[in-house]
C-alpha positions, 0 to 999 in steps of 0.5 A, a space after each residue: 465470453 473472454 476474460 480480461 484481466 486488468 493490471 493490478 497493483 500491490 502497494 505499500 503505504 507509510 504514515 507519520 502523521 496520526 501516531 507513531 510511524 506505520 505502514 500498510 500493505 494492500 492491492 488495488 487496480 486503481 492506485 489513486 482511488 485507493 489512496 484517496 479512500 485510505 486518506 478519507 477514512 473509507 479504506 481499510 479500518 486500520 488506516 483510518 485517522 491517518 494521512 498516508 503516502 505511497 512508498 512503494 508499488 509493484 504492478 501485476 497482470 492479474 488479481 491472483 498474482 497481486 494478492 500473492 505478492 501482498 501476502 508476502 509483503 505483509 510478512 516482510 517487516 524488515 522491507 517495510 521498515 526499511 522503506 519507511 526509514 528511507 522515506 523519513 531520512 529523505 523527509 528530514 
């Protein structure tokens, strides 16, 4: 049976409500559904109790590439901090 890979997305969320400003990086094949899960408290444990917005996304052809990029973005704190600061400056 042929294998069909669905587009996958790496996303970076930001939150300024519910404590100090914070970012979160993850991957999914359905951005809207995943963001709703994070905001309803059924996403990752570290995202519960906050309201999140999508600050950044990248699209990949398969899960493996998305997971690899997620791993790298999680370790790029300068990039994450810059995106959050840019959002906060725009929001002011």
